[in-house]
Phi, psi and omega in degrees: 000140182221166175234135179232121177269125186262321174219122187267100178261350186275321192286328170298323172297319175294321182298304186303317185290318183301308180300323182297330177247023176283327176256108180284003184301315182297321176295318180293331177290314172302326179295316185294315183296333179286326178293319184296312188300307183302310185301316179302319183288339173304322183298332178245017175057038177276342174227162175304133178267162181293334164194166179308128169276137179296150175298155172295170181305329177285353176096354174286150183296141182267145174229350183063023183239034176305314178251346191060018181289322181289318174302318179283343180268356174295132182200160173283112189277321180196152173220133170223195181286357181237344179199166173234136181236123176252134185195187180224155174256009177291131174298327188268356183301318179298333179291323182279323179292317187246345187088170176220145173289153177296132171242133187308133180074358181238032172087191189260022183074167179241134181296156176294133168230070187297112179269331173285137189273067179229141167248101191073238179258002184255133185290135174296149191306325185285315180298315181292323178298324188278323180287319179298313178296328173301316183296310177303318183291316179297316183303306182302317177297323183284341181269357181292000000 
């Protein structure tokens, strides 16, 4: 018994699909945009945060939105074949994300109010789920 292929209808489709996913940039772009969107939503508590934000010194809830400049500055900074970078150009952004220590003559320091959805180097589960779902949806589009 032998098999003889008369017309190869499988290989062209497989080649097209392999070519479509050869460059991961479109998938990484969607992942970055999803992370950027999630991060912006943490400012209004529409999504779970990495941890509860401490109240301001006067006891009122903190929302980091006096001018909304920090929230509006969160963006997809760059995308290439290896990574998507989400960030901000605000100089004080790290202080709000990580907090600051007390410095003599400069008050009592600022507690961390992490708006990026990470605990250490790990993305929190809800943000991870959304970014993964966005990547899977983009992959499905590319494979059509």
